[in-house]
A tleap script that builds the chain and sets N, CA, C and O, in Angstrom:
source leaprc.protein.ff14SB
mol = sequence {
  NMET ALA THR THR THR ALA SER LEU THR LEU
  SER SER SER ASP LEU THR GLY ASP ALA LEU
  ALA LEU THR THR THR ALA THR LEU THR LYS
  ALA GLY VAL THR THR GLY LEU ASP GLN THR
  THR GLY VAL ALA ARG LYS PHE PHE ALA THR
  VAL GLN ALA ASP THR ALA LEU ILE ALA ALA
  ALA ASP TYR THR ASP ASP LYS ALA HIE LYS
  ILE TYR ILE LYS ASN THR SER THR THR ALA
  ALA GLU TYR VAL THR ILE LYS VAL GLY ALA
  THR GLU VAL GLY ARG LEU TYR ALA GLY ASP
  TRP ALA PHE PHE PRO TRP SER ALA ASP THR
  THR VAL THR ASP ALA ASP ILE ASP ILE ASP
  THR SER ALA VAL ASN MET THR VAL GLU TYR
  LEU VAL ILE PHE GLU CALA
}
set mol.1.N position { 14.523 19.437 16.478 }
set mol.1.CA position { 13.411 18.538 16.228 }
set mol.1.C position { 13.491 18.031 14.792 }
set mol.1.O position { 13.658 18.807 13.851 }
set mol.2.N position { 13.371 16.739 14.647 }
set mol.2.CA position { 13.369 16.129 13.316 }
set mol.2.C position { 12.008 16.309 12.662 }
set mol.2.O position { 10.974 16.282 13.330 }
set mol.3.N position { 12.022 16.493 11.358 }
set mol.3.CA position { 10.781 16.537 10.599 }
set mol.3.C position { 10.868 15.473 9.520 }
set mol.3.O position { 11.725 15.526 8.638 }
set mol.4.N position { 9.968 14.509 9.607 }
set mol.4.CA position { 9.913 13.435 8.624 }
set mol.4.C position { 8.516 13.422 8.027 }
set mol.4.O position { 7.519 13.425 8.748 }
set mol.5.N position { 8.458 13.408 6.716 }
set mol.5.CA position { 7.189 13.435 6.013 }
set mol.5.C position { 7.043 12.156 5.192 }
set mol.5.O position { 7.958 11.757 4.472 }
set mol.6.N position { 5.889 11.529 5.312 }
set mol.6.CA position { 5.577 10.340 4.510 }
set mol.6.C position { 4.529 10.729 3.473 }
set mol.6.O position { 3.559 11.415 3.794 }
set mol.7.N position { 4.723 10.295 2.239 }
set mol.7.CA position { 3.782 10.593 1.160 }
set mol.7.C position { 3.408 9.313 0.433 }
set mol.7.O position { 4.218 8.396 0.301 }
set mol.8.N position { 2.177 9.267 -0.031 }
set mol.8.CA position { 1.693 8.126 -0.786 }
set mol.8.C position { 0.892 8.650 -1.973 }
set mol.8.O position { 0.027 9.512 -1.820 }
set mol.9.N position { 1.189 8.122 -3.147 }
set mol.9.CA position { 0.441 8.481 -4.349 }
set mol.9.C position { -0.082 7.207 -4.984 }
set mol.9.O position { 0.683 6.279 -5.249 }
set mol.10.N position { -1.386 7.160 -5.228 }
set mol.10.CA position { -2.015 6.052 -5.937 }
set mol.10.C position { -2.627 6.612 -7.205 }
set mol.10.O position { -3.388 7.579 -7.157 }
set mol.11.N position { -2.302 6.013 -8.337 }
set mol.11.CA position { -2.885 6.478 -9.597 }
set mol.11.C position { -3.129 5.302 -10.528 }
set mol.11.O position { -2.367 4.336 -10.553 }
set mol.12.N position { -4.206 5.408 -11.292 }
set mol.12.CA position { -4.545 4.384 -12.272 }
set mol.12.C position { -5.538 4.981 -13.256 }
set mol.12.O position { -6.437 5.731 -12.875 }
set mol.13.N position { -5.365 4.645 -14.504 }
set mol.13.CA position { -6.320 5.109 -15.510 }
set mol.13.C position { -7.441 4.114 -15.731 }
set mol.13.O position { -8.437 4.440 -16.377 }
set mol.14.N position { -7.296 2.876 -15.194 }
set mol.14.CA position { -8.300 1.862 -15.503 }
set mol.14.C position { -8.733 0.993 -14.320 }
set mol.14.O position { -9.361 -0.045 -14.528 }
set mol.15.N position { -8.419 1.383 -13.103 }
set mol.15.CA position { -8.825 0.595 -11.941 }
set mol.15.C position { -10.303 0.801 -11.615 }
set mol.15.O position { -11.007 -0.142 -11.254 }
set mol.16.N position { -10.757 2.027 -11.745 }
set mol.16.CA position { -12.162 2.357 -11.480 }
set mol.16.C position { -12.776 2.900 -12.771 }
set mol.16.O position { -12.104 2.974 -13.800 }
set mol.17.N position { -14.027 3.270 -12.714 }
set mol.17.CA position { -14.691 3.852 -13.884 }
set mol.17.C position { -14.086 5.186 -14.293 }
set mol.17.O position { -14.140 5.566 -15.462 }
set mol.18.N position { -13.515 5.888 -13.338 }
set mol.18.CA position { -12.844 7.160 -13.596 }
set mol.18.C position { -11.363 6.997 -13.285 }
set mol.18.O position { -10.963 6.041 -12.620 }
set mol.19.N position { -10.566 7.914 -13.757 }
set mol.19.CA position { -9.140 7.893 -13.433 }
set mol.19.C position { -8.971 8.079 -11.925 }
set mol.19.O position { -9.660 8.891 -11.307 }
set mol.20.N position { -8.060 7.328 -11.354 }
set mol.20.CA position { -7.777 7.420 -9.930 }
set mol.20.C position { -6.511 8.231 -9.736 }
set mol.20.O position { -5.483 7.935 -10.344 }
set mol.21.N position { -6.576 9.249 -8.898 }
set mol.21.CA position { -5.408 10.059 -8.572 }
set mol.21.C position { -5.545 10.489 -7.121 }
set mol.21.O position { -6.237 11.459 -6.814 }
set mol.22.N position { -4.884 9.761 -6.234 }
set mol.22.CA position { -4.980 10.016 -4.802 }
set mol.22.C position { -3.584 10.282 -4.265 }
set mol.22.O position { -2.667 9.490 -4.483 }
set mol.23.N position { -3.425 11.381 -3.574 }
set mol.23.CA position { -2.152 11.709 -2.947 }
set mol.23.C position { -2.428 12.179 -1.533 }
set mol.23.O position { -3.323 12.994 -1.308 }
set mol.24.N position { -1.667 11.670 -0.585 }
set mol.24.CA position { -1.789 12.113 0.798 }
set mol.24.C position { -0.408 12.195 1.425 }
set mol.24.O position { 0.505 11.457 1.056 }
set mol.25.N position { -0.272 13.100 2.375 }
set mol.25.CA position { 1.006 13.340 3.041 }
set mol.25.C position { 0.771 13.489 4.535 }
set mol.25.O position { -0.238 14.059 4.950 }
set mol.26.N position { 1.693 12.982 5.346 }
set mol.26.CA position { 1.602 13.136 6.798 }
set mol.26.C position { 2.982 13.443 7.355 }
set mol.26.O position { 3.983 12.875 6.918 }
set mol.27.N position { 3.024 14.344 8.319 }
set mol.27.CA position { 4.247 14.601 9.067 }
set mol.27.C position { 4.239 13.640 10.247 }
set mol.27.O position { 3.261 13.590 10.994 }
set mol.28.N position { 5.311 12.878 10.427 }
set mol.28.CA position { 5.371 11.851 11.463 }
set mol.28.C position { 5.723 12.492 12.798 }
set mol.28.O position { 6.806 13.050 12.972 }
set mol.29.N position { 4.781 12.402 13.741 }
set mol.29.CA position { 4.964 13.038 15.043 }
set mol.29.C position { 4.867 12.023 16.170 }
set mol.29.O position { 4.346 10.921 15.998 }
set mol.30.N position { 5.386 12.424 17.335 }
set mol.30.CA position { 5.300 11.602 18.532 }
set mol.30.C position { 3.854 11.519 19.001 }
set mol.30.O position { 3.016 12.327 18.601 }
set mol.31.N position { 3.568 10.540 19.847 }
set mol.31.CA position { 2.206 10.299 20.329 }
set mol.31.C position { 1.650 11.502 21.076 }
set mol.31.O position { 2.234 11.959 22.059 }
set mol.32.N position { 0.514 12.013 20.602 }
set mol.32.CA position { -0.218 13.055 21.299 }
set mol.32.C position { 0.359 14.454 21.270 }
set mol.32.O position { -0.146 15.335 21.967 }
set mol.33.N position { 1.401 14.690 20.488 }
set mol.33.CA position { 2.022 16.014 20.399 }
set mol.33.C position { 2.371 16.311 18.940 }
set mol.33.O position { 2.210 15.459 18.066 }
set mol.34.N position { 2.847 17.520 18.693 }
set mol.34.CA position { 3.234 17.888 17.335 }
set mol.34.C position { 4.736 17.820 17.111 }
set mol.34.O position { 5.233 18.230 16.062 }
set mol.35.N position { 5.456 17.306 18.093 }
set mol.35.CA position { 6.910 17.142 17.974 }
set mol.35.C position { 7.214 15.959 17.062 }
set mol.35.O position { 6.619 14.892 17.208 }
set mol.36.N position { 8.137 16.145 16.123 }
set mol.36.CA position { 8.462 15.095 15.167 }
set mol.36.C position { 9.160 13.899 15.781 }
set mol.36.O position { 9.893 14.028 16.761 }
set mol.37.N position { 8.927 12.733 15.196 }
set mol.37.CA position { 9.679 11.533 15.589 }
set mol.37.C position { 11.149 11.788 15.295 }
set mol.37.O position { 11.488 12.336 14.245 }
set mol.38.N position { 12.020 11.396 16.210 }
set mol.38.CA position { 13.430 11.771 16.059 }
set mol.38.C position { 14.415 10.624 16.241 }
set mol.38.O position { 15.612 10.858 16.407 }
set mol.39.N position { 13.929 9.395 16.212 }
set mol.39.CA position { 14.795 8.230 16.361 }
set mol.39.C position { 14.563 7.275 15.185 }
set mol.39.O position { 13.444 7.166 14.683 }
set mol.40.N position { 15.605 6.596 14.757 }
set mol.40.CA position { 15.456 5.607 13.694 }
set mol.40.C position { 16.497 4.505 13.837 }
set mol.40.O position { 17.586 4.717 14.370 }
set mol.41.N position { 16.139 3.347 13.357 }
set mol.41.CA position { 17.088 2.240 13.295 }
set mol.41.C position { 17.998 2.395 12.083 }
set mol.41.O position { 19.041 1.748 11.983 }
set mol.42.N position { 17.583 3.265 11.162 }
set mol.42.CA position { 18.253 3.320 9.868 }
set mol.42.C position { 17.692 2.212 9.000 }
set mol.42.O position { 17.124 1.245 9.508 }
set mol.43.N position { 17.847 2.349 7.709 }
set mol.43.CA position { 17.370 1.311 6.800 }
set mol.43.C position { 18.320 0.129 6.887 }
set mol.43.O position { 19.535 0.285 6.764 }
set mol.44.N position { 17.756 -1.052 7.098 }
set mol.44.CA position { 18.566 -2.266 7.216 }
set mol.44.C position { 18.003 -3.330 6.295 }
set mol.44.O position { 16.845 -3.267 5.880 }
set mol.45.N position { 18.827 -4.293 5.987 }
set mol.45.CA position { 18.398 -5.448 5.197 }
set mol.45.C position { 18.799 -6.715 5.934 }
set mol.45.O position { 19.875 -6.808 6.525 }
set mol.46.N position { 17.894 -7.687 5.878 }
set mol.46.CA position { 18.172 -8.977 6.495 }
set mol.46.C position { 18.032 -10.038 5.412 }
set mol.46.O position { 17.008 -10.114 4.734 }
set mol.47.N position { 19.069 -10.857 5.255 }
set mol.47.CA position { 19.100 -11.920 4.259 }
set mol.47.C position { 18.727 -13.238 4.930 }
set mol.47.O position { 19.227 -13.558 6.009 }
set mol.48.N position { 17.851 -13.992 4.289 }
set mol.48.CA position { 17.416 -15.284 4.808 }
set mol.48.C position { 17.791 -16.371 3.812 }
set mol.48.O position { 17.184 -16.472 2.745 }
set mol.49.N position { 18.783 -17.183 4.149 }
set mol.49.CA position { 19.274 -18.233 3.261 }
set mol.49.C position { 18.303 -19.405 3.175 }
set mol.49.O position { 18.292 -20.142 2.189 }
set mol.50.N position { 17.487 -19.571 4.219 }
set mol.50.CA position { 16.510 -20.661 4.236 }
set mol.50.C position { 15.111 -20.076 4.396 }
set mol.50.O position { 14.954 -18.913 4.767 }
set mol.51.N position { 14.099 -20.890 4.114 }
set mol.51.CA position { 12.712 -20.472 4.318 }
set mol.51.C position { 12.502 -20.257 5.812 }
set mol.51.O position { 12.906 -21.088 6.625 }
set mol.52.N position { 11.867 -19.141 6.174 }
set mol.52.CA position { 11.657 -18.781 7.577 }
set mol.52.C position { 10.180 -18.880 7.954 }
set mol.52.O position { 9.298 -18.676 7.120 }
set mol.53.N position { 9.930 -19.194 9.212 }
set mol.53.CA position { 8.570 -19.189 9.755 }
set mol.53.C position { 8.618 -18.544 11.128 }
set mol.53.O position { 9.425 -18.927 11.975 }
set mol.54.N position { 7.746 -17.560 11.347 }
set mol.54.CA position { 7.649 -16.869 12.635 }
set mol.54.C position { 9.008 -16.374 13.134 }
set mol.54.O position { 9.376 -16.588 14.289 }
set mol.55.N position { 9.735 -15.718 12.256 }
set mol.55.CA position { 11.055 -15.186 12.589 }
set mol.55.C position { 10.925 -13.719 12.988 }
set mol.55.O position { 10.367 -12.914 12.242 }
set mol.56.N position { 11.438 -13.379 14.160 }
set mol.56.CA position { 11.345 -11.997 14.653 }
set mol.56.C position { 12.170 -11.069 13.758 }
set mol.56.O position { 13.362 -11.292 13.544 }
set mol.57.N position { 11.524 -10.039 13.246 }
set mol.57.CA position { 12.210 -9.003 12.489 }
set mol.57.C position { 12.430 -7.788 13.384 }
set mol.57.O position { 13.504 -7.187 13.377 }
set mol.58.N position { 11.390 -7.427 14.165 }
set mol.58.CA position { 11.460 -6.277 15.062 }
set mol.58.C position { 10.858 -6.686 16.405 }
set mol.58.O position { 9.705 -7.112 16.463 }
set mol.59.N position { 11.625 -6.559 17.471 }
set mol.59.CA position { 11.181 -6.969 18.804 }
set mol.59.C position { 10.556 -5.797 19.554 }
set mol.59.O position { 11.187 -4.753 19.713 }
set mol.60.N position { 9.329 -5.966 20.012 }
set mol.60.CA position { 8.624 -4.914 20.752 }
set mol.60.C position { 9.381 -4.501 22.010 }
set mol.60.O position { 9.350 -3.331 22.395 }
set mol.61.N position { 10.054 -5.444 22.651 }
set mol.61.CA position { 10.778 -5.147 23.894 }
set mol.61.C position { 11.888 -4.112 23.698 }
set mol.61.O position { 12.362 -3.522 24.669 }
set mol.62.N position { 12.302 -3.892 22.459 }
set mol.62.CA position { 13.358 -2.916 22.173 }
set mol.62.C position { 12.836 -1.482 22.085 }
set mol.62.O position { 13.618 -0.546 21.919 }
set mol.63.N position { 11.499 -1.305 22.197 }
set mol.63.CA position { 10.882 0.009 22.011 }
set mol.63.C position { 9.937 0.326 23.161 }
set mol.63.O position { 9.514 -0.575 23.884 }
set mol.64.N position { 9.606 1.594 23.333 }
set mol.64.CA position { 8.709 2.033 24.394 }
set mol.64.C position { 7.266 1.718 24.033 }
set mol.64.O position { 6.831 1.941 22.903 }
set mol.65.N position { 6.522 1.192 25.018 }
set mol.65.CA position { 5.100 0.872 24.825 }
set mol.65.C position { 4.280 2.067 24.367 }
set mol.65.O position { 4.551 3.209 24.737 }
set mol.66.N position { 3.274 1.780 23.554 }
set mol.66.CA position { 2.198 2.718 23.234 }
set mol.66.C position { 2.673 4.068 22.721 }
set mol.66.O position { 2.191 5.110 23.163 }
set mol.67.N position { 3.600 4.050 21.806 }
set mol.67.CA position { 4.081 5.284 21.180 }
set mol.67.C position { 3.708 5.271 19.704 }
set mol.67.O position { 3.089 4.322 19.223 }
set mol.68.N position { 4.080 6.313 18.993 }
set mol.68.CA position { 3.677 6.489 17.586 }
set mol.68.C position { 4.751 5.985 16.620 }
set mol.68.O position { 5.086 6.667 15.652 }
set mol.69.N position { 5.279 4.813 16.879 }
set mol.69.CA position { 6.310 4.240 16.017 }
set mol.69.C position { 5.753 3.983 14.620 }
set mol.69.O position { 4.560 3.731 14.453 }
set mol.70.N position { 6.632 4.050 13.620 }
set mol.70.CA position { 6.252 3.753 12.233 }
set mol.70.C position { 7.188 2.682 11.703 }
set mol.70.O position { 8.383 2.688 11.995 }
set mol.71.N position { 6.637 1.763 10.920 }
set mol.71.CA position { 7.387 0.629 10.386 }
set mol.71.C position { 7.335 0.640 8.861 }
set mol.71.O position { 6.277 0.849 8.267 }
set mol.72.N position { 8.481 0.413 8.241 }
set mol.72.CA position { 8.588 0.236 6.786 }
set mol.72.C position { 9.203 -1.139 6.560 }
set mol.72.O position { 10.237 -1.459 7.146 }
set mol.73.N position { 8.575 -1.958 5.715 }
set mol.73.CA position { 9.104 -3.277 5.354 }
set mol.73.C position { 8.939 -3.453 3.855 }
set mol.73.O position { 7.894 -3.118 3.297 }
set mol.74.N position { 9.983 -3.985 3.194 }
set mol.74.CA position { 9.929 -4.226 1.752 }
set mol.74.C position { 10.490 -5.599 1.424 }
set mol.74.O position { 11.508 -6.016 1.977 }
set mol.75.N position { 9.816 -6.295 0.518 }
set mol.75.CA position { 10.319 -7.538 -0.053 }
set mol.75.C position { 11.142 -7.146 -1.274 }
set mol.75.O position { 10.582 -6.667 -2.259 }
set mol.76.N position { 12.443 -7.336 -1.232 }
set mol.76.CA position { 13.317 -6.900 -2.328 }
set mol.76.C position { 13.393 -7.902 -3.478 }
set mol.76.O position { 14.076 -7.651 -4.471 }
set mol.77.N position { 12.708 -9.021 -3.356 }
set mol.77.CA position { 12.743 -10.037 -4.411 }
set mol.77.C position { 12.222 -9.479 -5.737 }
set mol.77.O position { 11.390 -8.572 -5.760 }
set mol.78.N position { 12.726 -10.035 -6.831 }
set mol.78.CA position { 12.225 -9.694 -8.165 }
set mol.78.C position { 11.486 -10.883 -8.798 }
set mol.78.O position { 11.058 -10.814 -9.950 }
set mol.79.N position { 11.343 -11.959 -8.039 }
set mol.79.CA position { 10.619 -13.135 -8.502 }
set mol.79.C position { 9.171 -13.021 -8.043 }
set mol.79.O position { 8.897 -13.045 -6.844 }
set mol.80.N position { 8.243 -12.898 -8.989 }
set mol.80.CA position { 6.846 -12.575 -8.700 }
set mol.80.C position { 6.181 -13.487 -7.665 }
set mol.80.O position { 5.362 -13.015 -6.877 }
set mol.81.N position { 6.509 -14.758 -7.649 }
set mol.81.CA position { 5.848 -15.707 -6.744 }
set mol.81.C position { 6.397 -15.678 -5.322 }
set mol.81.O position { 5.784 -16.254 -4.424 }
set mol.82.N position { 7.525 -15.031 -5.093 }
set mol.82.CA position { 8.120 -15.002 -3.757 }
set mol.82.C position { 7.464 -13.930 -2.894 }
set mol.82.O position { 7.282 -12.791 -3.325 }
set mol.83.N position { 7.112 -14.313 -1.669 }
set mol.83.CA position { 6.459 -13.365 -0.772 }
set mol.83.C position { 6.994 -13.469 0.647 }
set mol.83.O position { 7.595 -14.467 1.046 }
set mol.84.N position { 6.750 -12.404 1.388 }
set mol.84.CA position { 7.056 -12.322 2.805 }
set mol.84.C position { 5.729 -12.084 3.517 }
set mol.84.O position { 4.992 -11.164 3.164 }
set mol.85.N position { 5.427 -12.897 4.503 }
set mol.85.CA position { 4.221 -12.695 5.301 }
set mol.85.C position { 4.594 -11.892 6.538 }
set mol.85.O position { 5.534 -12.240 7.254 }
set mol.86.N position { 3.853 -10.814 6.788 }
set mol.86.CA position { 4.079 -9.981 7.969 }
set mol.86.C position { 3.070 -10.374 9.036 }
set mol.86.O position { 1.880 -10.512 8.756 }
set mol.87.N position { 3.553 -10.553 10.265 }
set mol.87.CA position { 2.688 -10.864 11.403 }
set mol.87.C position { 3.024 -9.914 12.547 }
set mol.87.O position { 4.191 -9.595 12.777 }
set mol.88.N position { 2.007 -9.472 13.252 }
set mol.88.CA position { 2.216 -8.768 14.514 }
set mol.88.C position { 1.683 -9.719 15.565 }
set mol.88.O position { 0.479 -9.952 15.666 }
set mol.89.N position { 2.610 -10.268 16.351 }
set mol.89.CA position { 2.232 -11.351 17.246 }
set mol.89.C position { 1.757 -12.513 16.411 }
set mol.89.O position { 2.425 -12.904 15.454 }
set mol.90.N position { 0.612 -13.073 16.758 }
set mol.90.CA position { 0.065 -14.209 16.011 }
set mol.90.C position { -0.858 -13.771 14.878 }
set mol.90.O position { -1.375 -14.615 14.146 }
set mol.91.N position { -1.074 -12.455 14.721 }
set mol.91.CA position { -2.002 -11.960 13.709 }
set mol.91.C position { -1.291 -11.679 12.398 }
set mol.91.O position { -0.373 -10.861 12.338 }
set mol.92.N position { -1.725 -12.366 11.349 }
set mol.92.CA position { -1.155 -12.126 10.029 }
set mol.92.C position { -1.716 -10.823 9.470 }
set mol.92.O position { -2.931 -10.653 9.365 }
set mol.93.N position { -0.817 -9.906 9.112 }
set mol.93.CA position { -1.209 -8.608 8.552 }
set mol.93.C position { -1.396 -8.730 7.044 }
set mol.93.O position { -2.332 -8.160 6.483 }
set mol.94.N position { -0.513 -9.467 6.393 }
set mol.94.CA position { -0.624 -9.652 4.956 }
set mol.94.C position { 0.684 -10.116 4.348 }
set mol.94.O position { 1.672 -10.350 5.044 }
set mol.95.N position { 0.663 -10.245 3.016 }
set mol.95.CA position { 1.839 -10.705 2.269 }
set mol.95.C position { 2.378 -9.581 1.399 }
set mol.95.O position { 1.627 -8.797 0.818 }
set mol.96.N position { 3.690 -9.529 1.329 }
set mol.96.CA position { 4.370 -8.618 0.406 }
set mol.96.C position { 5.003 -9.481 -0.679 }
set mol.96.O position { 5.930 -10.246 -0.414 }
set mol.97.N position { 4.497 -9.352 -1.898 }
set mol.97.CA position { 5.082 -10.070 -3.020 }
set mol.97.C position { 6.260 -9.258 -3.569 }
set mol.97.O position { 6.519 -8.151 -3.096 }
set mol.98.N position { 6.964 -9.792 -4.548 }
set mol.98.CA position { 8.184 -9.175 -5.093 }
set mol.98.C position { 8.012 -7.674 -5.314 }
set mol.98.O position { 7.127 -7.243 -6.054 }
set mol.99.N position { 8.862 -6.890 -4.669 }
set mol.99.CA position { 8.849 -5.442 -4.832 }
set mol.99.C position { 7.821 -4.716 -3.982 }
set mol.99.O position { 7.859 -3.488 -3.899 }
set mol.100.N position { 6.898 -5.438 -3.346 }
set mol.100.CA position { 5.892 -4.801 -2.492 }
set mol.100.C position { 6.528 -4.265 -1.216 }
set mol.100.O position { 7.570 -4.742 -0.767 }
set mol.101.N position { 5.869 -3.259 -0.645 }
set mol.101.CA position { 6.327 -2.677 0.609 }
set mol.101.C position { 5.128 -2.296 1.461 }
set mol.101.O position { 4.008 -2.174 0.963 }
set mol.102.N position { 5.375 -2.112 2.739 }
set mol.102.CA position { 4.331 -1.697 3.669 }
set mol.102.C position { 4.888 -0.598 4.560 }
set mol.102.O position { 6.075 -0.585 4.888 }
set mol.103.N position { 4.015 0.321 4.945 }
set mol.103.CA position { 4.349 1.379 5.890 }
set mol.103.C position { 3.147 1.502 6.819 }
set mol.103.O position { 2.039 1.793 6.368 }
set mol.104.N position { 3.362 1.280 8.120 }
set mol.104.CA position { 2.219 1.268 9.028 }
set mol.104.C position { 2.629 1.692 10.438 }
set mol.104.O position { 3.801 1.617 10.807 }
set mol.105.N position { 1.628 2.146 11.229 }
set mol.105.CA position { 1.900 2.518 12.617 }
set mol.105.C position { 2.028 1.267 13.478 }
set mol.105.O position { 1.472 0.215 13.164 }
set mol.106.N position { 2.775 1.407 14.575 }
set mol.106.CA position { 3.002 0.271 15.469 }
set mol.106.C position { 3.173 0.793 16.883 }
set mol.106.O position { 3.959 1.713 17.110 }
set mol.107.N position { 2.459 0.229 17.826 }
set mol.107.CA position { 2.519 0.724 19.205 }
set mol.107.C position { 3.595 0.050 20.048 }
set mol.107.O position { 3.934 0.560 21.116 }
set mol.108.N position { 4.135 -1.068 19.609 }
set mol.108.CA position { 5.116 -1.841 20.390 }
set mol.108.C position { 4.566 -2.184 21.763 }
set mol.108.O position { 5.301 -2.179 22.751 }
set mol.109.N position { 3.291 -2.478 21.827 }
set mol.109.CA position { 2.605 -2.714 23.094 }
set mol.109.C position { 3.032 -4.043 23.701 }
set mol.109.O position { 2.566 -5.100 23.276 }
set mol.110.N position { 3.909 -3.995 24.683 }
set mol.110.CA position { 4.405 -5.226 25.313 }
set mol.110.C position { 3.480 -5.738 26.405 }
set mol.110.O position { 3.776 -6.751 27.039 }
set mol.111.N position { 2.358 -5.049 26.637 }
set mol.111.CA position { 1.410 -5.550 27.636 }
set mol.111.C position { 0.514 -6.639 27.060 }
set mol.111.O position { -0.150 -7.355 27.809 }
set mol.112.N position { 0.490 -6.768 25.744 }
set mol.112.CA position { -0.268 -7.849 25.127 }
set mol.112.C position { 0.622 -9.082 25.052 }
set mol.112.O position { 1.799 -9.023 25.406 }
set mol.113.N position { 0.072 -10.183 24.598 }
set mol.113.CA position { 0.827 -11.432 24.553 }
set mol.113.C position { 2.111 -11.294 23.746 }
set mol.113.O position { 3.178 -11.714 24.191 }
set mol.114.N position { 2.006 -10.703 22.558 }
set mol.114.CA position { 3.181 -10.579 21.715 }
set mol.114.C position { 2.941 -9.513 20.655 }
set mol.114.O position { 2.048 -9.658 19.820 }
set mol.115.N position { 3.721 -8.453 20.682 }
set mol.115.CA position { 3.585 -7.389 19.684 }
set mol.115.C position { 4.791 -7.342 18.748 }
set mol.115.O position { 4.948 -6.396 17.976 }
set mol.116.N position { 5.638 -8.366 18.820 }
set mol.116.CA position { 6.780 -8.414 17.910 }
set mol.116.C position { 6.294 -8.459 16.462 }
set mol.116.O position { 5.205 -8.954 16.174 }
set mol.117.N position { 7.117 -7.936 15.563 }
set mol.117.CA position { 6.826 -8.049 14.137 }
set mol.117.C position { 7.648 -9.215 13.612 }
set mol.117.O position { 8.878 -9.171 13.569 }
set mol.118.N position { 6.933 -10.255 13.216 }
set mol.118.CA position { 7.553 -11.479 12.718 }
set mol.118.C position { 7.287 -11.600 11.228 }
set mol.118.O position { 6.345 -11.008 10.703 }
set mol.119.N position { 8.125 -12.370 10.557 }
set mol.119.CA position { 7.924 -12.629 9.136 }
set mol.119.C position { 8.079 -14.110 8.835 }
set mol.119.O position { 8.741 -14.854 9.557 }
set mol.120.N position { 7.445 -14.506 7.747 }
set mol.120.CA position { 7.673 -15.810 7.119 }
set mol.120.C position { 8.168 -15.494 5.718 }
set mol.120.O position { 7.729 -14.513 5.117 }
set mol.121.N position { 9.063 -16.296 5.193 }
set mol.121.CA position { 9.492 -16.147 3.807 }
set mol.121.C position { 9.035 -17.368 3.018 }
set mol.121.O position { 8.946 -18.468 3.563 }
set mol.122.N position { 8.750 -17.172 1.746 }
set mol.122.CA position { 8.229 -18.269 0.930 }
set mol.122.C position { 9.303 -19.019 0.154 }
set mol.122.O position { 9.021 -20.038 -0.476 }
set mol.123.N position { 10.530 -18.521 0.199 }
set mol.123.CA position { 11.592 -19.131 -0.606 }
set mol.123.C position { 12.938 -18.955 0.088 }
set mol.123.O position { 13.048 -18.237 1.082 }
set mol.124.N position { 13.947 -19.610 -0.443 }
set mol.124.CA position { 15.306 -19.453 0.069 }
set mol.124.C position { 15.930 -18.194 -0.544 }
set mol.124.O position { 15.473 -17.698 -1.573 }
set mol.125.N position { 16.958 -17.698 0.095 }
set mol.125.CA position { 17.750 -16.561 -0.399 }
set mol.125.C position { 16.909 -15.304 -0.639 }
set mol.125.O position { 17.001 -14.671 -1.690 }
set mol.126.N position { 16.102 -14.963 0.338 }
set mol.126.CA position { 15.282 -13.751 0.254 }
set mol.126.C position { 15.868 -12.658 1.151 }
set mol.126.O position { 16.468 -12.938 2.188 }
set mol.127.N position { 15.680 -11.408 0.725 }
set mol.127.CA position { 16.140 -10.266 1.506 }
set mol.127.C position { 14.953 -9.379 1.831 }
set mol.127.O position { 14.130 -9.073 0.968 }
set mol.128.N position { 14.877 -8.970 3.099 }
set mol.128.CA position { 13.828 -8.082 3.574 }
set mol.128.C position { 14.492 -6.778 4.017 }
set mol.128.O position { 15.449 -6.786 4.791 }
set mol.129.N position { 13.979 -5.678 3.522 }
set mol.129.CA position { 14.469 -4.344 3.911 }
set mol.129.C position { 13.487 -3.782 4.930 }
set mol.129.O position { 12.275 -3.945 4.785 }
set mol.130.N position { 14.016 -3.110 5.977 }
set mol.130.CA position { 13.108 -2.581 6.981 }
set mol.130.C position { 13.703 -1.354 7.666 }
set mol.130.O position { 14.907 -1.098 7.615 }
set mol.131.N position { 12.801 -0.603 8.313 }
set mol.131.CA position { 13.163 0.634 9.007 }
set mol.131.C position { 12.131 0.852 10.106 }
set mol.131.O position { 10.937 0.634 9.898 }
set mol.132.N position { 12.598 1.284 11.281 }
set mol.132.CA position { 11.704 1.689 12.353 }
set mol.132.C position { 11.993 3.162 12.636 }
set mol.132.O position { 13.135 3.533 12.908 }
set mol.133.N position { 10.964 3.993 12.570 }
set mol.133.CA position { 11.059 5.386 12.983 }
set mol.133.C position { 10.292 5.442 14.298 }
set mol.133.O position { 9.110 5.098 14.333 }
set mol.134.N position { 10.942 5.870 15.382 }
set mol.134.CA position { 10.329 5.680 16.698 }
set mol.134.C position { 10.619 6.823 17.647 }
set mol.134.O position { 11.411 7.721 17.364 }
set mol.135.N position { 9.942 6.754 18.791 }
set mol.135.CA position { 10.210 7.687 19.881 }
set mol.135.C position { 10.612 6.882 21.092 }
set mol.135.O position { 10.130 5.770 21.307 }
set mol.136.N position { 11.495 7.449 21.874 }
set mol.136.CA position { 11.993 6.741 23.065 }
set mol.136.C position { 11.019 6.856 24.215 }
set mol.136.O position { 11.273 6.323 25.296 }
savepdb mol mol.pdb
quit
């Protein structure tokens, strides 16, 4: 059984009235059980030479419906104004500006209209890094 742990630390001395120090950790498990997620696409990068709109990054049809999949996406750009917009189906989740990343759960629910993870890029010559940790 694979054991994968995700950790997040948020800290700031001046964001709130008091110092902020938040740390949380989760062991990534399959849906409804304590068995660890044991499949991955591996970390991959996709280069986009032109500006993209509604371009499939991860296809829901490639994964099992309604499982505890986890998604990691990073905008590798170092230019502050360049961003990648993440969409699940037609719903915009948000923008990742230079160096930003996202880690979120995904059900790959193919019973809805569209659960693919699509991206838009704001500039030419952008690279997006991504990883799917999933269960079959």
